[in-house]
C-alpha positions as CSV (number, residue, x, y, z in Angstrom):
1,M,12.9,-108.5,-9.3
2,V,16.3,-107.3,-8.3
3,E,19.0,-109.6,-9.7
4,D,22.2,-108.9,-11.7
5,S,22.5,-112.3,-13.2
6,D,20.5,-112.4,-16.4
7,E,20.2,-116.2,-16.4
8,F,19.1,-116.4,-12.8
9,R,16.7,-113.5,-13.2
10,K,15.0,-115.3,-16.1
11,L,14.7,-118.5,-14.1
12,I,13.0,-116.7,-11.2
13,C,10.6,-114.8,-13.5
14,A,9.6,-118.0,-15.2
15,M,8.9,-119.6,-11.8
16,L,6.8,-116.6,-10.7
17,G,4.9,-116.8,-13.9
18,E,3.4,-120.0,-12.6
19,I,1.4,-118.0,-10.1
20,P,-1.5,-116.4,-12.0
21,E,-2.1,-113.8,-9.4
22,L,1.3,-112.3,-9.8
23,Q,2.4,-109.8,-12.4
24,I,6.0,-108.8,-12.7
25,V,6.1,-105.0,-13.0
26,G,9.9,-104.5,-13.1
27,E,13.3,-106.1,-13.4
28,V,16.5,-104.3,-12.4
29,T,20.1,-105.3,-12.0
30,D,21.5,-102.6,-9.7
31,G,21.0,-101.6,-6.1
32,L,20.4,-97.9,-6.9
33,Q,18.0,-98.8,-9.7
34,A,16.1,-100.9,-7.3
35,L,15.6,-97.9,-5.0
36,Q,14.3,-95.7,-7.8
37,R,11.9,-98.3,-9.2
38,A,10.6,-99.3,-5.8
39,E,9.7,-95.7,-5.1
40,E,8.1,-95.3,-8.4
41,L,6.1,-98.6,-8.5
42,Q,5.4,-99.2,-4.8
43,P,5.2,-103.0,-5.6
44,D,3.5,-105.5,-3.3
45,L,6.6,-107.8,-3.4
46,I,10.3,-107.3,-4.1
47,L,12.6,-110.3,-4.6
48,L,16.1,-109.0,-3.7
49,D,19.6,-110.3,-4.2
50,I,22.4,-109.3,-1.8
51,G,25.4,-109.1,-4.0
52,L,24.4,-106.2,-6.2
53,P,26.4,-103.5,-8.1
54,S,26.6,-100.0,-6.6
55,L,24.7,-100.9,-3.4
56,N,24.4,-104.2,-1.6
57,G,21.0,-105.7,-1.1
58,I,20.9,-105.4,2.7
59,E,21.3,-101.6,2.5
60,V,18.8,-101.6,-0.4
61,A,16.3,-103.3,1.8
62,R,16.7,-100.7,4.6
63,R,16.1,-97.9,2.2
64,I,13.3,-99.5,0.3
65,L,11.4,-100.0,3.6
66,R,11.4,-96.3,4.0
67,L,10.7,-95.4,0.4
68,S,8.0,-98.1,-0.1
69,P,6.9,-99.2,3.4
70,K,4.0,-101.4,2.2
71,S,6.3,-103.5,0.0
72,K,7.2,-106.9,1.2
73,I,10.8,-108.1,0.6
74,L,12.1,-111.6,0.1
75,F,15.8,-112.0,-0.1
76,V,16.9,-114.5,-2.8
77,S,20.7,-114.9,-2.4
78,Q,23.6,-117.3,-2.8
79,E,24.8,-116.3,0.7
80,S,24.3,-119.2,3.1
81,S,26.1,-117.8,6.1
82,A,23.8,-117.6,9.2
83,D,25.4,-114.3,10.1
84,V,24.5,-112.8,6.7
85,V,20.9,-114.1,7.0
86,R,20.7,-112.6,10.5
87,A,21.8,-109.3,9.1
88,A,19.4,-109.5,6.2
89,L,16.4,-110.3,8.4
90,G,17.5,-107.6,10.8
91,T,16.5,-105.0,8.3
92,G,12.8,-105.9,8.9
93,V,12.2,-108.0,5.7
94,H,10.0,-111.0,5.8
95,G,12.0,-113.8,4.3
96,Y,15.2,-115.4,3.0
97,V,15.7,-118.1,0.4
98,V,19.1,-119.4,-0.7
99,K,19.5,-119.6,-4.5
100,I,20.4,-123.2,-4.5
101,D,17.0,-124.0,-2.8
102,V,14.7,-121.9,-5.1
103,G,13.4,-125.0,-6.9
104,S,11.8,-126.3,-3.7
105,E,11.3,-123.2,-1.7
106,L,10.8,-120.1,-3.8
107,L,7.0,-120.3,-4.4
108,I,6.4,-121.3,-0.8
109,G,8.4,-118.4,0.4
110,V,6.7,-116.0,-2.0
111,S,3.3,-117.2,-0.8
112,A,4.2,-116.8,2.9
113,V,5.8,-113.3,2.5
114,L,2.8,-112.0,0.5
115,R,0.5,-113.0,3.4
116,G,2.8,-111.2,5.9
117,D,4.3,-114.4,7.3
118,K,7.9,-115.1,7.9
119,F,9.9,-117.6,5.8
120,V,13.5,-118.7,6.0
121,S,15.2,-121.5,4.0
122,R,15.0,-124.9,5.7
123,R,18.8,-125.1,5.9
124,F,18.6,-122.5,8.7
125,S,15.9,-124.2,10.8
126,G,18.3,-124.7,13.7
127,E,19.3,-121.0,13.8
128,D,17.8,-118.3,16.0
129,F,16.6,-115.5,13.7
130,A,13.7,-114.6,16.0
131,V,11.3,-115.3,13.2
132,G,9.2,-118.0,14.9
133,S,8.3,-119.4,18.3
134,H,10.8,-122.2,18.0
135,A,13.7,-120.2,16.7
136,G,15.3,-120.2,20.1
137,L,14.8,-119.0,23.7
138,S,16.7,-116.7,26.0
139,E,19.4,-118.4,28.0
140,N,18.7,-116.1,31.0
141,R,15.8,-118.2,32.3
142,Q,14.3,-117.6,35.7
143,P,12.7,-120.3,38.0
144,V,9.1,-120.1,39.1
145,G,8.7,-117.3,41.7
146,S,11.4,-115.0,40.1
147,C,10.7,-111.6,38.6
148,E,7.4,-111.8,36.8
149,K,8.4,-109.4,34.1
150,A,11.5,-111.4,33.2
151,Q,9.3,-114.5,32.8
152,Q,6.9,-112.7,30.6
153,D,9.6,-111.2,28.4
154,M,11.1,-114.6,27.8
155,Q,7.9,-116.4,26.9
156,P,7.2,-116.3,23.1
157,P,3.8,-115.0,22.0
158,R,1.2,-117.6,21.0
159,S,1.6,-118.8,17.5
160,H,0.2,-121.3,15.0
161,E,3.0,-122.2,12.6
162,V,3.4,-124.8,9.9
163,E,6.5,-126.5,8.6
164,F,6.6,-128.6,5.4
165,Y,9.0,-131.5,5.3
166,S,10.5,-133.5,2.4
167,D,10.3,-136.8,4.3
168,D,9.8,-138.5,7.6
169,A,13.4,-137.9,8.7
170,A,13.0,-134.1,8.1
171,F,9.7,-134.3,10.0
172,V,11.4,-135.6,13.1
173,A,14.3,-133.2,12.7
174,G,11.9,-130.3,12.5
175,F,9.8,-131.2,15.5
176,T,12.7,-132.0,17.8
177,P,14.0,-128.4,18.4
178,F,10.5,-127.2,18.9
179,I,10.0,-129.8,21.7
180,E,13.4,-129.4,23.1
181,A,13.0,-125.6,23.4
182,A,9.7,-125.9,25.2
183,L,10.9,-128.6,27.7
184,E,14.2,-126.6,28.4
185,A,12.1,-123.6,29.2
186,G,10.0,-125.5,31.7
187,N,6.9,-125.6,29.6
188,A,4.7,-128.6,28.8
189,V,4.5,-130.2,25.4
190,I,1.7,-132.2,23.7
191,V,2.8,-134.3,20.7
192,I,0.0,-135.6,18.5
193,A,1.5,-137.7,15.8
194,T,1.6,-141.2,14.2
195,E,3.1,-144.0,16.1
196,S,6.2,-144.1,14.0
197,H,6.8,-140.4,14.3
198,R,6.3,-140.5,18.1
199,K,8.7,-143.4,18.4
200,S,11.3,-141.6,16.3
201,L,10.9,-138.4,18.2
202,L,11.5,-140.2,21.5
203,Q,14.7,-141.7,20.2
204,R,15.9,-138.4,18.8
205,L,15.2,-136.5,22.0
206,Q,17.0,-139.1,24.0
207,Q,20.0,-139.0,21.7
208,H,20.0,-135.2,22.3
209,G,20.3,-135.7,26.0
210,V,16.7,-134.8,26.8
211,D,15.4,-136.6,29.9
212,V,12.1,-137.6,28.3
213,A,11.3,-140.1,31.0
214,A,11.4,-137.4,33.7
215,A,9.2,-135.1,31.5
216,I,6.7,-137.9,31.0
217,E,6.6,-138.6,34.7
218,Q,6.1,-134.9,35.5
219,G,3.3,-134.7,33.0
220,R,5.2,-132.2,30.9
221,Y,5.5,-134.5,27.8
222,V,2.2,-135.8,26.6
223,S,2.3,-138.1,23.5
224,L,-0.9,-139.0,21.7
225,D,-1.8,-141.0,18.6
226,A,-3.1,-138.6,15.9
227,A,-5.7,-141.1,14.6
228,D,-7.0,-141.8,18.1
229,T,-7.2,-138.0,18.8
230,L,-9.1,-137.3,15.6
231,S,-11.6,-140.0,16.5
232,T,-12.6,-138.1,19.6
233,F,-14.0,-135.1,17.6
234,M,-14.6,-136.2,14.0
235,M,-18.2,-136.8,12.8
236,N,-19.1,-137.7,9.3
237,D,-15.5,-137.0,8.1
238,L,-15.6,-133.4,9.4
239,P,-14.5,-132.1,12.8
240,D,-17.3,-131.2,15.3
241,P,-16.2,-127.7,16.5
242,A,-17.6,-128.1,20.0
243,R,-16.0,-131.5,20.5
244,C,-12.7,-130.4,19.0
245,L,-12.4,-127.3,21.2
246,K,-13.4,-129.3,24.3
247,V,-10.9,-132.1,23.7
248,A,-8.0,-129.8,22.8
249,G,-8.9,-127.4,25.7
250,D,-9.0,-130.2,28.2
251,L,-5.6,-131.5,27.0
252,V,-4.0,-128.1,27.2
253,M,-5.3,-127.3,30.6
254,E,-4.2,-130.6,32.0
255,A,-0.7,-130.3,30.6
256,A,-0.5,-126.7,31.9
257,K,-0.7,-128.1,35.5
258,A,2.7,-129.6,35.0
259,A,4.4,-126.6,33.4
260,Q,7.1,-125.0,35.5
261,W,6.3,-121.4,34.5
262,E,3.9,-119.0,36.2
263,P,1.7,-118.4,34.2
264,P,2.1,-121.9,32.7
265,R,2.8,-122.3,29.0
266,V,2.0,-125.3,26.7
267,A,3.4,-126.1,23.3
268,V,1.6,-128.4,20.9
269,C,3.0,-130.1,17.8
270,G,1.2,-132.6,15.6
271,E,-0.3,-133.8,12.4
272,C,-4.0,-134.1,12.9
273,A,-4.8,-131.9,9.9
274,P,-2.0,-133.4,7.8
275,I,-3.4,-136.9,8.3
276,L,-6.8,-135.7,7.1
277,W,-5.1,-134.1,4.1
278,A,-3.3,-137.3,3.3
279,Q,-6.7,-139.1,3.3
280,G,-8.0,-136.7,0.7
281,K,-10.1,-134.8,3.2
282,A,-8.9,-131.3,2.4
283,D,-11.9,-129.4,3.7
284,A,-11.7,-131.3,7.0
285,A,-8.0,-130.5,7.3
286,I,-8.5,-126.8,6.8
287,Q,-11.4,-126.8,9.4
288,V,-9.1,-128.5,11.9
289,E,-6.4,-125.9,11.3
290,R,-8.9,-123.1,11.9
291,L,-10.1,-124.7,15.1
292,F,-6.5,-125.1,16.3
293,D,-5.9,-121.5,15.5
294,E,-8.8,-120.7,17.8
295,I,-7.3,-122.9,20.5
296,A,-3.9,-121.1,20.1
297,R,-5.6,-117.8,20.7
298,K,-7.9,-118.9,23.6
299,H,-5.3,-120.8,25.6
300,E,-2.2,-118.8,24.4
301,V,-0.3,-121.9,23.3
302,N,2.3,-122.3,20.6
303,I,1.3,-124.8,17.9
304,L,3.5,-126.3,15.2
305,C,1.9,-128.4,12.4
306,G,3.9,-130.7,10.2
307,Y,3.1,-131.7,6.6
308,V,5.1,-133.8,4.2
309,L,5.9,-131.6,1.3
310,N,5.4,-134.3,-1.3
311,S,1.7,-134.2,-0.6
312,F,1.5,-130.8,-2.3
313,Q,3.5,-131.4,-5.4
314,R,0.6,-132.1,-7.6
315,E,-0.5,-129.0,-9.5
316,E,-4.2,-129.5,-8.9
317,E,-3.6,-129.3,-5.1
318,S,-1.9,-125.9,-5.1
319,Q,-5.0,-124.0,-4.0
320,V,-5.5,-126.3,-1.0
321,F,-1.8,-125.8,-0.2
322,Q,-2.3,-122.0,-0.3
323,R,-5.4,-122.2,2.0
324,I,-3.5,-124.3,4.5
325,C,-0.6,-121.8,4.6
326,E,-3.1,-119.0,5.2
327,E,-4.3,-120.6,8.4
328,H,-0.8,-120.2,10.0
329,S,1.1,-117.3,11.4
330,A,4.4,-118.5,9.9
331,V,5.5,-120.9,7.2
332,Y,8.7,-122.9,7.1
333,S,10.2,-125.6,4.9
334,R,12.7,-128.4,5.7
């Protein structure tokens, strides 16, 4: 733990103490001290402030990654400028949490970074830090039939990400940029959500100037009810793997026909597993996440899953929360 404020350092250490698997092996208040201790201890995780005496945290991160290359670094800073965050993440670290948000985000961020995933405070969800598939796309887009390499360079790799939301409004705000980015790039989008969320998403997209009617007519915007979709592959409260893969595969391949890229790309966002979780079917939710991870790999699609964070606030559910995070390539919070 690298933090020059005694009060804040004690707070963070107390929060980390809630995770039985973690052991705090060192606390320092100075950038140069951090370099020395990191080289000596080779820790799994370093929580690093930016405003440090003698050497700022961004430079500390650069040097630590050379001295202790296996250490994962999570910035915990009061700096909330997108430019500062961009510079911090540019060092190659895994995450960034703003100090004012540690109460709701620190433990989620720590869990994500320890798994090797990326994590950035929810307040930056609209920024392009190149940490996730929906962080932004190149503006130099090429139409179908243009240079194949340019198209391939612009297409994000397949991903299976999760974002945790504080409420329904945050859910809609989180899904909207993911959908917008895919449609703007000429890709197809499959939205699998509750009726209220699908209705709110349509309204939000229209408010943002997205021609949803045209995308629907083209077959590039496919909106499905989550409960109805679950009913097509659930048996005895558990997903049938063969049915799930068949249903999802057929949906992806049909949507791909309408995509404007070559090769075609499809983005999927939804809440099938979250609905199962809300119903108390944790094992089923995790199995669905694993199946959709297989779908992401097989069909090279980008998947964004959305959970309401309040569902995980009960202490006895923390293990399930961790298991769900582990099924994803990146974790975000809004």
